[in-house]
C-alpha positions as CSV (number, residue, x, y, z in Angstrom):
1,M,-4.6,-10.1,-1.3
2,D,-2.4,-8.8,-4.0
3,C,-0.4,-6.3,-1.8
4,I,3.4,-6.8,-2.7
5,F,4.7,-5.9,0.8
6,C,2.0,-8.2,2.3
7,K,3.6,-11.4,-0.2
8,I,7.1,-10.0,1.5
9,I,5.9,-10.1,5.2
10,S,4.4,-14.0,4.2
11,G,7.4,-14.8,2.8
12,E,6.0,-15.6,-0.5
13,L,8.4,-12.5,-2.1
14,P,12.1,-12.2,-1.3
15,C,13.5,-9.2,0.4
16,T,16.7,-8.1,2.4
17,K,15.8,-8.3,5.6
18,V,17.1,-5.3,8.0
19,Y,14.6,-5.2,10.9
20,E,11.8,-7.1,12.0
21,D,9.7,-8.1,15.2
22,D,6.3,-9.2,16.2
23,E,4.6,-5.9,14.1
24,F,7.1,-4.6,12.0
25,L,9.3,-5.5,9.2
26,A,12.0,-3.2,7.2
27,F,13.8,-4.1,4.0
28,N,16.2,-2.5,1.7
29,D,14.7,-1.0,-1.1
30,I,14.7,-2.6,-4.8
31,N,14.8,1.1,-6.2
32,P,17.3,2.7,-3.8
33,Q,17.2,6.4,-4.2
34,A,20.0,6.8,-2.2
35,P,22.9,4.6,-0.8
36,V,20.9,3.9,1.8
37,H,17.2,3.2,1.2
38,I,14.9,1.1,4.2
39,L,11.2,0.5,3.8
40,V,9.7,0.1,7.2
41,I,6.1,-1.4,7.6
42,P,3.6,-2.4,9.7
43,K,2.8,-6.1,9.4
44,E,-0.7,-5.4,9.7
45,H,-2.1,-4.1,6.4
46,R,-3.7,-0.8,5.9
47,E,-3.1,1.1,2.5
48,M,-2.0,4.5,3.8
49,L,-1.7,7.1,6.6
50,S,-4.6,8.6,6.7
51,D,-6.4,5.1,7.2
52,Y,-5.0,5.8,10.9
53,G,-6.8,7.2,13.9
54,P,-6.1,8.5,16.9
55,N,-6.4,4.6,18.2
56,D,-3.4,3.9,16.0
57,E,-1.1,6.6,17.8
58,G,0.5,3.8,19.7
59,L,1.5,1.5,16.7
60,L,2.4,4.9,14.7
61,G,4.7,5.9,17.7
62,R,6.2,2.3,17.2
63,L,6.4,2.6,13.8
64,L,9.0,5.9,14.4
65,A,10.9,4.4,17.3
66,V,11.8,1.4,15.3
67,T,12.8,3.4,12.4
68,T,15.1,5.1,15.1
69,E,16.3,1.9,16.3
70,I,17.5,0.9,12.5
71,A,19.4,4.5,11.9
72,R,21.5,3.4,15.1
73,Q,22.1,0.1,13.9
74,Q,22.8,1.4,10.3
75,K,25.2,3.7,12.4
76,L,23.4,6.8,10.3
77,D,24.0,10.4,11.6
78,H,21.9,12.1,9.2
79,Y,18.6,10.9,7.5
80,R,15.5,11.5,6.3
81,T,12.2,9.9,6.7
82,V,9.5,10.0,4.5
83,I,5.8,8.8,4.3
84,N,3.8,9.4,1.2
85,C,0.3,9.3,1.4
86,G,-1.9,8.9,-1.8
87,S,-0.8,8.5,-5.4
88,D,-0.7,12.4,-5.9
89,A,2.1,12.5,-2.9
90,G,4.3,10.1,-4.6
91,Q,3.1,6.6,-2.8
92,M,3.4,3.6,-5.7
93,V,2.2,0.3,-3.4
94,F,-0.8,0.9,-1.3
95,H,0.6,-0.6,2.0
96,L,1.7,2.1,4.6
97,H,5.7,2.0,4.7
98,L,8.3,4.5,6.0
99,H,11.0,5.5,3.9
100,L,14.6,5.9,5.7
101,V,17.3,6.8,3.3
102,S,20.8,8.3,4.0
103,G,24.2,8.2,2.7
104,R,24.8,11.0,0.6
105,K,23.3,14.7,0.7
106,L,19.7,14.9,0.5
107,S,18.4,17.9,-0.9
108,G,14.8,18.6,-2.5
109,Q,12.2,16.0,-3.3
110,L,13.3,12.6,-2.9
111,C,11.2,9.9,-2.6
């Protein structure tokens, strides 16, 4: 597979890990848009949020729970979460990922 995030998950490409468990990996974005910019990704490859359905509610709920835990671990009082779905929405890597951004006042479009 030619997915950069799948290569990061497999260890083929390096990253600065922030969190990892059996289902998810979180790492610092290499092109941060804020002082804290962490990507949280499921290890299972699906291109975008619209590829998930009602049977995936558990995984999507855990994605948000993991993101909240990472924010706590990072001692973030205020933060933004963003999921871009499709290229017109700004998605550049087609493997579902959530942006967790913080560290400065956030306004307008960020990711």
